[in-house]
FIBA-968105 format. One record per residue: x, y, z of N, C-alpha, C, O, CB in turn. Coordinates in steps of 0.2 Angstrom, whole numbers, plus 5000, padded with zeros to 4 digits. Atoms other than C-alpha are relative to their C-alpha. Glycine has a CB too. Example, Ala and Ser with C-alpha at 12.3 -4.5 7.8 and 13.67 -1.06 7.14 Angstrom:
# residues 2
5004/4994/5000/5062/4978/5039/5004/5006/5000/5009/5005/5003/4995/5000/5006
4996/4994/4999/5068/4995/5036/4996/5005/5003/4999/5011/5004/5002/5002/4993
This chain:
# residues 105
5006/4999/4996/4949/5047/4983/5002/5004/5007/5007/5002/5010/4996/4994/5002
4998/4996/4994/4949/5060/4997/4997/4997/5006/4993/4992/5006/4997/5007/5000
5003/5003/4994/4945/5056/5015/4993/5001/5001/4989/4996/5002/5004/5003/5006
5007/5000/4999/4928/5063/5015/4996/4996/4995/4991/4993/4997/4998/5008/4998
5003/5005/5005/4924/5053/4999/5000/4993/5003/4996/4989/5002/5004/5000/4993
5000/5007/4997/4930/5037/5008/4995/4999/5005/4992/4994/5006/5008/4999/5003
5005/5000/4995/4920/5041/5023/4993/4999/4997/4989/4995/5000/5000/5006/5005
5007/5000/5003/4904/5044/5012/4999/4993/4997/4994/4990/4998/5000/5006/4995
5001/5006/5003/4907/5028/5003/4999/4994/5005/4996/4990/5004/5006/4998/4995
5001/5005/4995/4909/5018/5019/4993/5001/5003/4990/4995/5005/5005/5001/5006
5007/4999/4998/4893/5026/5025/4995/4997/4996/4990/4993/4998/4998/5007/5002
5005/5003/5005/4884/5021/5009/5000/4993/5000/4995/4989/4999/5002/5003/4993
4999/5008/5000/4891/5003/5010/4996/4998/5006/4993/4993/5006/5007/4998/5001
5004/5002/4994/4884/5002/5028/4993/5001/4999/4989/4996/5002/5003/5004/5006
5007/4999/5002/4867/5008/5022/4998/4994/4996/4993/4991/4997/4998/5007/4996
5002/5005/5004/4867/4995/5009/5002/4993/5003/4999/4988/5001/5004/5000/4993
4998/5006/4997/4875/4981/5019/5001/5001/5008/5006/5002/5011/5007/4998/4997
5000/4999/4992/4870/4984/5038/5005/4995/5003/5005/4989/5002/4993/5000/5002
4996/5004/4996/4882/4977/5050/4998/5001/5008/4998/5006/5011/5008/5002/5000
5002/5000/4993/4877/4972/5068/5005/5003/5004/5011/5002/5004/4999/4992/5002
4996/4996/4996/4884/4983/5081/5003/5006/4997/5007/5010/5001/5006/4995/5002
4998/4994/5003/4888/4997/5069/4996/5006/5002/4990/5006/5001/5001/4999/4992
5003/4994/4998/4884/5014/5075/4996/5003/4993/4991/5006/4994/5004/5006/5003
5003/4998/5007/4881/5019/5056/4993/4996/4999/4988/4999/4997/5005/5000/4995
5006/5005/5001/4869/5004/5054/4994/5002/5005/4988/5002/5003/5002/4993/5001
5005/4998/4995/4860/5009/5070/4996/5007/4998/4990/5007/4999/5004/5001/5007
5003/4994/5002/4857/5027/5064/4995/4999/4994/4989/5001/4994/5005/5005/4997
5004/5002/5006/4850/5020/5047/4993/4996/5003/4988/4997/5000/5003/4996/4995
5006/5004/4997/4839/5008/5057/4995/5004/5004/4989/5003/5003/5003/4994/5005
5004/4995/4996/4832/5022/5068/4996/5005/4996/4991/5007/4997/5004/5003/5005
5003/4996/5005/4828/5032/5053/5002/5008/5000/5006/5010/5004/4993/5000/5001
4999/4993/5002/4827/5050/5047/5000/5005/5007/5004/5009/5007/4996/5003/4995
5001/4996/4994/4821/5058/5064/5007/5000/5004/5009/5005/5007/4994/4998/5003
4994/5001/4996/4836/5051/5073/5006/5003/4997/5010/5006/5000/5001/4992/5001
4995/4997/5004/4848/5056/5060/5000/5008/5000/5005/5011/5002/5000/4998/4992
5001/4993/4999/4841/5074/5060/5002/5002/5007/5005/5008/5008/4993/5002/4998
4999/4998/4993/4842/5075/5079/5008/5000/5001/5010/5005/5004/4997/4995/5005
4992/5000/4999/4861/5070/5078/5003/5005/4996/5008/5008/4999/5002/4993/4998
4997/4994/5003/4865/5083/5065/4999/5006/5004/5003/5010/5004/4996/5000/4993
5002/4994/4995/4856/5096/5076/5005/5000/5006/5008/5006/5007/4993/5000/5002
4996/5001/4994/4866/5090/5091/5007/5002/4998/5010/5006/5002/4999/4994/5003
4993/4999/5002/4882/5090/5082/5002/5007/4998/5007/5010/4999/5002/4995/4994
5000/4993/5002/4879/5107/5074/5001/5005/5006/5005/5010/5006/4994/5002/4996
5000/4996/4994/4876/5115/5091/5007/4999/5004/5010/5004/5006/4995/4997/5005
4994/5002/4997/4892/5106/5098/5006/5004/4996/5011/5006/4999/5001/4993/5000
4995/4997/5004/4902/5114/5084/5000/5008/5002/5005/5011/5003/4999/5000/4992
5000/4993/4998/4896/5131/5088/5003/5001/5007/5007/5006/5008/4992/5003/5001
4997/4999/4993/4900/5129/5107/5008/4999/4999/5012/5003/5003/4997/4994/5005
4993/5001/5001/4917/5122/5102/5004/5006/4997/5010/5007/4999/5002/4993/4996
4997/4994/5003/4921/5137/5091/5002/5005/5005/5006/5009/5004/4996/5002/4994
4999/4995/4994/4920/5147/5107/5005/4998/5005/5008/5002/5008/4993/5002/5003
4996/5003/4995/4931/5136/5117/5007/4998/4998/5012/5001/5000/4997/4994/5003
4994/5003/5001/4945/5127/5109/5001/4997/4993/4996/4994/4990/5001/4994/5005
4999/5002/5007/4952/5123/5092/5000/4993/4999/4998/4990/4994/5007/5003/4997
4999/5007/5000/4956/5105/5095/4992/4997/5001/4991/4992/4997/5004/4997/5006
5007/5002/4999/4938/5103/5101/4996/5001/4994/4991/4998/4992/4996/5003/5006
5003/4998/5006/4932/5112/5086/5001/4995/4994/4996/4994/4990/5002/5007/4997
4998/5005/5005/4941/5100/5074/4996/4994/5001/4993/4991/4997/5007/4999/5000
5003/5006/4998/4934/5085/5083/4992/5001/4999/4989/4996/4996/5001/4998/5007
5007/4999/5001/4916/5092/5083/4998/5001/4993/4993/4999/4991/4997/5005/5004
5001/4999/5007/4917/5097/5065/5000/4993/4996/4996/4992/4992/5005/5005/4997
5000/5007/5003/4922/5079/5060/4994/4997/5002/4991/4993/4998/5006/4997/5003
5006/5003/4998/4907/5073/5070/4994/5002/4996/4990/4998/4994/4999/5001/5008
5006/4997/5004/4895/5085/5061/5001/4998/4993/4996/4996/4990/5001/5008/5000
5000/5003/5007/4902/5080/5044/4998/4993/4999/4995/4991/4994/5007/5001/4997
5002/5007/5000/4900/5062/5048/4993/4999/5000/4990/4996/4996/5003/4996/5006
5007/5001/4999/4882/5064/5053/4997/5004/4994/4991/5001/4992/4998/5004/5006
5003/4997/5006/4879/5076/5038/5000/4995/4994/4996/4994/4990/5004/5006/4998
4999/5005/5005/4886/5062/5027/4994/4994/5000/4992/4992/4996/5007/4997/5000
5005/5005/4999/4874/5049/5035/4993/5003/4997/4989/4999/4994/4999/4999/5008
5006/4996/5003/4860/5062/5031/4999/5000/4993/4994/4998/4990/4999/5007/5003
5000/4999/5007/4865/5064/5013/4999/4993/4997/4995/4992/4992/5007/5002/4998
5001/5007/5002/4866/5045/5011/4992/4998/5001/4989/4995/4996/5004/4995/5003
5007/5001/4999/4849/5043/5019/4995/5003/4995/4990/5000/4993/4998/5002/5007
5004/4996/5005/4841/5056/5007/5002/4999/4993/4999/5001/4988/5000/5007/5002
4998/5002/5007/4850/5049/4992/5004/5006/4996/5004/5006/4990/4994/4998/4996
4996/4994/5003/4861/5065/4989/5007/4997/5000/5010/4995/5005/4999/5006/5004
4993/5002/5001/4878/5061/4982/5005/5006/5001/5003/5012/5001/5001/4998/4993
4995/4994/4999/4894/5071/4985/5001/5003/4994/5003/5009/4994/5007/4997/5003
4999/4997/5006/4895/5074/4967/4995/5006/4999/4996/5011/4997/4999/4995/4994
5005/4995/5000/4879/5084/4968/5002/5006/5005/5000/5012/5003/4993/4997/5003
4997/4994/4996/4886/5094/4983/5005/5004/4997/5006/5010/4997/5002/4997/5007
4994/4997/5004/4902/5097/4973/4997/5005/4995/5000/5010/4994/5005/4995/4998
5002/4995/5006/4892/5104/4958/4997/5006/5003/4998/5011/5000/4995/4996/4996
5003/4994/4996/4882/5115/4970/5005/5005/5002/5004/5011/5001/4995/4998/5005
4995/4995/4997/4897/5122/4978/5004/5003/4994/5006/5009/4995/5005/4996/5004
4997/4997/5006/4906/5124/4961/4996/5006/4997/4999/5011/4995/5002/4995/4995
5005/4995/5003/4891/5134/4955/5001/5007/5004/4999/5012/5002/4993/4998/4999
5000/4994/4995/4894/5146/4970/5006/5004/4999/5007/5009/5002/4998/4998/5007
4994/4997/5001/4912/5150/4966/5000/5006/4996/4998/5006/4990/5005/4995/4998
5000/4994/5003/4914/5168/4962/4993/5003/4999/4993/5009/4996/5003/4999/4993
5007/4997/5001/4895/5171/4962/4999/5005/5005/5001/5004/5011/4995/4994/5001
5001/4995/4995/4890/5187/4970/4992/5001/5001/4989/5000/4996/5003/5007/4997
5007/4999/4999/4873/5190/4978/5000/5006/5005/5004/5008/5009/4997/4994/5003
5001/4995/4996/4866/5205/4986/4997/4997/5007/4994/4992/5007/4995/5005/4997
5002/5003/4993/4862/5203/5005/4992/5000/5000/4990/4996/5003/5002/5005/5005
5007/5000/5000/4844/5207/5001/4997/4994/4996/4991/4992/4997/4997/5006/4997
5002/5006/5004/4843/5192/4989/5001/4993/5005/4998/4988/5003/5004/4999/4994
4999/5006/4995/4848/5180/5004/4994/4999/5004/4991/5003/5007/5007/5001/5004
5005/5001/4996/4835/5171/5013/5002/5000/5007/5008/4999/5009/4997/4993/4998
4999/5000/4993/4833/5173/5032/4995/4995/5003/4991/4992/4999/4999/5007/5003
5004/5005/4997/4825/5161/5044/4993/5002/5000/4989/4998/5000/5002/5000/5008
5007/4998/5001/4809/5172/5043/4997/4998/4994/4991/4998/4993/5000/5007/5002
5002/5002/5007/4808/5167/5025/4997/4993/5000/4994/4991/4995/5005/5001/4995
5002/5007/5001/4804/5149/5029/4994/4999/5004/4992/4993/5004/5006/4995/5003
């Protein structure tokens, strides 16, 4: 099992077996809006860190991945589903005009 898989499984366990004083349990208790807020905050911190320092970038990326995993668990998305989607993209070519932009949403 990889480290990301272990972290995901620990988060899943915390969702199913809340533990008092656990930050992960706290996020699940507060719900989707809190989790989404944290994902957004961490994504912004990754962008800032990328402009500043590699050590900071590594740390903030780890924070973002953790919060993304919390979001995936909350929404019932498995790492296998993410792996399947990523695998389907390997070697796939798309034209730039086929890609959605923020204005498309």
